[in-house]
C-alpha positions as semicolon CSV with decimal commas, in nm:
position;residue;x (nm);y (nm);z (nm)
1;M;0,644;0,380;1,754
2;S;0,413;0,477;1,473
3;S;0,410;0,301;1,136
4;H;0,560;0,614;0,974
5;T;0,886;0,609;1,170
6;V;1,149;0,354;1,272
7;R;1,477;0,372;1,463
8;L;1,773;0,477;1,251
9;D;1,993;0,180;1,344
10;V;1,713;-0,066;1,265
11;W;1,641;0,095;0,929
12;L;2,011;0,099;0,832
13;D;2,031;-0,273;0,913
14;V;1,708;-0,364;0,731
15;T;1,818;-0,179;0,416
16;C;2,153;-0,365;0,416
17;L;2,351;-0,041;0,433
18;F;2,531;-0,202;0,729
19;K;2,587;-0,573;0,787
20;T;2,441;-0,573;1,138
21;R;2,243;-0,345;1,364
22;S;2,545;-0,323;1,597
23;D;2,758;-0,196;1,307
24;A;2,492;0,068;1,238
25;Q;2,484;0,167;1,607
26;R;2,863;0,189;1,618
27;A;2,866;0,414;1,310
28;C;2,596;0,640;1,458
29;K;2,775;0,668;1,792
30;G;3,100;0,741;1,609
31;G;2,945;1,035;1,425
32;K;2,959;0,865;1,083
33;V;2,584;0,902;1,014
34;V;2,409;1,234;0,952
35;L;2,027;1,243;0,937
36;D;1,872;1,555;0,781
37;G;2,186;1,760;0,846
38;V;2,231;1,660;1,211
39;T;2,474;1,398;1,344
40;A;2,239;1,118;1,441
41;K;2,224;0,883;1,735
42;P;2,096;0,526;1,682
43;H;1,756;0,594;1,844
44;R;1,661;0,884;1,611
45;D;1,344;0,825;1,410
46;V;1,369;0,792;1,032
47;R;1,081;0,924;0,824
48;I;0,999;0,900;0,455
49;G;1,189;1,176;0,273
50;S;1,474;1,193;0,526
51;E;1,824;1,231;0,384
52;I;2,099;1,019;0,536
53;V;2,469;1,080;0,476
54;I;2,702;0,795;0,576
55;T;3,077;0,852;0,592
56;R;3,248;0,540;0,457
57;P;3,620;0,453;0,473
58;S;3,855;0,688;0,283
59;S;3,615;0,975;0,373
60;R;3,376;0,868;0,094
61;K;3,022;0,992;0,158
62;Q;2,718;0,781;0,069
63;I;2,397;0,984;0,036
64;V;2,060;0,808;0,052
65;V;1,702;0,935;0,067
66;V;1,440;0,728;0,251
67;L;1,159;0,616;0,019
68;A;0,987;0,365;0,248
69;I;0,996;0,242;0,606
70;A;1,045;-0,117;0,723
71;D;1,147;-0,259;1,059
72;T;1,180;-0,626;0,966
73;H;1,437;-0,790;0,743
74;L;1,357;-0,820;0,372
75;P;1,534;-0,986;0,080
76;K;1,821;-0,767;-0,035
77;A;1,652;-0,683;-0,367
78;E;1,343;-0,554;-0,182
79;A;1,555;-0,374;0,078
80;R;1,717;-0,167;-0,197
81;L;1,373;-0,032;-0,289
82;L;1,346;0,137;0,052
83;Y;1,593;0,409;-0,043
84;E;1,730;0,609;-0,334
85;D;2,108;0,624;-0,354
86;R;2,218;0,976;-0,454
87;T;2,589;0,916;-0,406
88;P;2,788;1,083;-0,682
89;P;3,001;0,846;-0,892
90;P;3,369;0,825;-0,787
91;T;3,617;1,049;-0,964
92;A;3,908;0,909;-1,165
93;D;4,146;1,001;-0,880
94;E;3,934;0,811;-0,625
95;I;3,926;0,502;-0,847
96;E;4,304;0,514;-0,890
97;L;4,355;0,561;-0,515
98;R;4,134;0,257;-0,439
99;Q;4,331;0,044;-0,685
100;M;4,660;0,150;-0,524
101;E;4,525;0,070;-0,176
102;R;4,409;-0,272;-0,296
103;L;4,751;-0,347;-0,443
104;Y;4,927;-0,230;-0,127
105;R;4,708;-0,454;0,092
106;A;4,774;-0,751;-0,137
107;V;5,151;-0,703;-0,112
108;T;5,161;-0,643;0,265
109;K;4,910;-0,914;0,356
110;P;5,051;-1,167;0,604
111;A;5,118;-1,517;0,474
112;G;4,847;-1,669;0,689
113;R;4,841;-1,933;0,957
114;L;5,140;-2,163;0,999
115;D;5,094;-2,531;0,926
116;R;5,123;-2,783;1,209
117;R;5,494;-2,859;1,160
118;D;5,591;-2,489;1,146
119;Q;5,383;-2,421;1,459
120;K;5,581;-2,689;1,643
121;H;5,913;-2,540;1,529
122;A;5,801;-2,191;1,628
123;A;5,697;-2,319;1,972
124;R;6,041;-2,481;2,018
125;R;6,217;-2,159;1,922
126;K;5,997;-1,964;2,162
127;W;6,088;-2,181;2,463
128;T;6,456;-2,234;2,384
129;T;6,554;-1,870;2,341
């Protein structure tokens, strides 16, 4: 590998666009990452000037242009200097939709784990019915 290219999944991880390299690989294999107009596999080489389009949840597209190459982890502030984010700002409808989704998730969120006493009662009900 030359110093002017690096694997796509490694670069996406180093730039903190994905939490882990496996997440980046999964997105590439799932067709969520487009490199220079072509659906990219994780092993594709990234070069300076390449344009990457990442499909995020809710079909939101994040567009980034590669400004520098790195294959080792950097502090997040330095990692952000490796690319230019050209994603257009969200529309008013998208912002409203996100707020509605957030409210819906908050209302439908499960109560959480049962405490010890309730677990015991649930276990008794399970075996006596």
